[in-house]
N, C-alpha and C positions, 0 to 999 in steps of 0.2 A: 643697475643696482649699485649702490655705493659699497666700495670695498670695506669689509669689516676690519676695524683697527684692533678689535678684541674678539677672540673666538670663544674663550672660556671665562665665564663670569661666576664669581663666588657670592653667595648671599648669606649674610651673617645677621642674626637678630637676637634680641633678648628673649630667652626662653620663657614660656608661660605668660607672655605679654600679648594680649589680644590685638592691640594696635599694630605691634610689630608683625604678628602672624598675618594679619590682613594685608599689610604692605608687601610682605614677602610673597604672598600668593598673587598679588597684583603684578609684581615684578616677574614672577615665574611665568605667568601667562603671557606677558608682553615679550619676554626673552625667548620663550618657546616658539611663539609665532614668527619670530625673526631668525630662527635657526641657530641660536647660541647654545653651546653646551653649558649647562647650569649645574653648579655644585652648591649644595646647601649644607651649612655647618650642622654637624650631627646632633647637637643639643637641641636644635629647633626643628630639624628635619622630620622627626617623628610626628609632629603636630601639623605638618603641611599636607593639605588635601589636593589631589589632582596634579596634573602637569608631569612633565618628564624631567627628572633630575637625579643626581647621584649624591648620596650622603657622604660627607668628608669631615675630617677633623679640621680645626682652625689651621694647624700646621700644614696639612695636606692642601688646603685651599691656597695658602701662601706659596707652596711649591708648584702647584699645578695651574692656578688661574692666572689670567692676564689682568683681571680687574676684580676688585672686591667691593661690594656694596654693603655697608654696615647700617643696620636699621636699629635705632635706639637713641638714647641721650648721650651727652658728652662722656658720662661715666662709663657706659658700656663701650663707647667708641675707644676710650683710652685703653681698656683691657684688650680689645682686639688689636689696636695699633701697636702695642708693645710686642705682640707676636708677629704681626704682618711687616713691621719695620725690618725684620731680619731677611726679607725677600724683596726683590725689585718688582713690586706690584703696586699699581695705582689703587687708591682707596677713596671711595665716595661715601659721604655720610648722609643718611636720611633721618631727620630729626623726629624722634618719638619721645623726646624728653622735655626739659624746660628751656634753658637758655639756648643751647645749640650753637656754641662758638665753633665747633668742629664739624657739625652736621649741617651742610648747606641746604639740602633739598627738603621741601615740605611734602609730607605725604598727601596733602590735598592738591598739590600741583606738581606732580612727579614725572609723568610720562614725557611731556614736551621738553623740559630741560634735559632729561636723561637721554632722549633721542638725539639731541644736539651733541651731547657729550660723546655718545657712542659713535657719532659721525665725525668726531674730531674737533668740534667747536668747543674747546675747553681750555682752561688754564691749569698748569701743573706747577706745584711748588714742593720743595723739600723742607721738611721741618726736622731739625736735629733733635735727638733725644739724649738723655744722660744716663750714666751708669753710677750706681751707688755701691760701694764695697765696704765691708766691715772687717777690720784686721784686729787680731788679738795676739799679742806677743809676736808680732811680725808675720803672722800667718793669716791668710784669707779665710774667714769663717763663713761669709755669705755675701751674696750680691744680687742685684736685680736692676732693671731699667725703669726709666720714668719718662713719659712724654711731657707732663706738666711740671712736676716738682718732686724733689726729695726733701723730706722734713725730718729733722732731728728733734725729738721731743720725749718727755717723760711718759711712762706707761699709764700714769694716773693723772687725773685732771688737776690743773693749777699747782703743779709741783715744779719748783724751780731747779734748774740744772746748771752746772758750771762746765765750761769748755773753752778751748783756745781754737782760733781759726788761723790757718796758714794759706796763703795764695802762692802757688808755685814755689813752695818751700820757705817763703818769707812770712814771718809772723805779722799778722794784721791786728788782731785784738783778742782779749779774753773777755768773757761775758758770763753774767748770771742772768738767766732768763728762762722762759718756758720752752725755748727751743729756737731753731733757725730754719727758715724756708730757703732752699736753693731752687730757684725757678728758671725755666727756659722761657724764651719769648712766647711760646705757645701757652705756657702756664701762667703768664703774667696777668691774664684776665680771670684767673681761677682763685685758688686759696691765697696766693700771694697778694692779689688785689684786695681781698677782704682784710688782710693784715696791714694794709697801707703801702704795699709795694707799688712800683711804677708799672705802667702799661708799656710794653715794648712791642714794636711792630715785628711781625714774624720773620722778616728778612734780616734782622739784626743777628750778628754773631756775638751774643752776650748772655751773661747769667746775672741774675739779681740775687742778692743775699738780704733776706728780710728778717730782722729779729722779731721774736714773738714775746711781747710784754717784757722787755728788758728792764733790769733793775737800775736803770739810769736814763735820764731824759735826753742824754746826748747820743744814744745809740740810734742810728738811722739806717734805712736801706742803702745799699751800695750796689752799683752795677760794675761787673768786671768783664774782661775779655772772655768770649765763649770757649776759647781753647785753654783757659786756665785750669790748673788742678787745685781743687779746694779740699783742704784737709781739716777735719775737726778732731781735736784730741780731747777726750772726756777726762775730767779730773777724777782722781781716785776717791775723792770724798763724796761722789754722787751716790744716790741710791741705785740698787741693781736693776730696777725695772725701767730700762731705757729702750727706745725704739727709733728706727728710721723707717718712715712710711714712704712708699713710692706710689705716687698718684692716689694716695689714700686707700689703695687696694692691697698692696703687698707690704708686709711688715717684716723688717729685719731686726732681730734682737741685738741689743748693744749692752755691754757691761762697762762699769767704771774702768778707766784706763785704756779702753779701746780707741782705735783710730777709724774714722769714717772718711773715705776718700770719694769725691764726686768729680767726674770728668765727662767730657763729651764722648758719646758712643760712636763707634765706627759705622753703625747703622743709622739710617734716616727714614722718616715716614714720608712717602710720596702721596700728597693729597691732590685729588682732581676736583676742580671747581668749574661751575658754569663760566662761559666766556665773559659774562658781565659781572663776575664776582668782584666786590670791592671790600677790602678789610675795614676801611673806615665807614662804609655803609653798614657793615655788620655791627661795629661799635655803636653807631648812632641808634640802631634798632634795639640792640640788646641792653644798652645802658641808658636809653631814653635821652640821648643828647639832642640838642636843638638842631633844626634844619636851617638852611640858608635864610637870612633875613630878607634878602632882595633877590 
């Protein structure tokens, strides 16, 4: 019998989603048959029928499991990834959403590639994440992490804001726009791409700054070193209802005169892929790019 690389596997899925529930039950049966200890995230564990497992919080899965399998779309994966990145745990995504840039495995063809991964036939990569911090009068007011992007924007639709941007303490530009997207390479195929930002391969140590509907035609996206500290200073003339969104899920309140600092986090997300995984193949499939001509 092949030596188990992983002994404890965490199963995480979107609550009240029938497709996710069915996939988790399939995974549970498979893992039970092969002697793995299975931890199921508590918000979905109550709906799982049959099988041997223990219910755990997402944090406890990060602390106790060797491998986490997240069942859902990219949005649900992002929420789990922000927590799991705090722990040295491999993460596999099963796509129960739409595009699925972060969720490699298909629920319709799941067991064969998963079996190979569990036997060690896999690729592992580290994706860096970013931290967004809001300072008011020099004091930290709030912070959170983002796998894809942190976005400075107004709290109401189509409301222009004014701010300055500094890179490592050096003034870069001032701007009047709907906001600014600061994206990681992972997030470059998400909201940033919709706003006209560049696609960056995941291995790049870089961040992109993408203006949102700037009040000048000369404002363009720019890519900076991933170790840069990005500071945005909000003008005092802004309206009070300002926000920083992390992956579109976590909202940090911002006031006129506040400073928003974005930098690389010390934590990383360890993604596990099938051995034949190709980032460019994913792009071709998801973005409907052409195949080879010859």
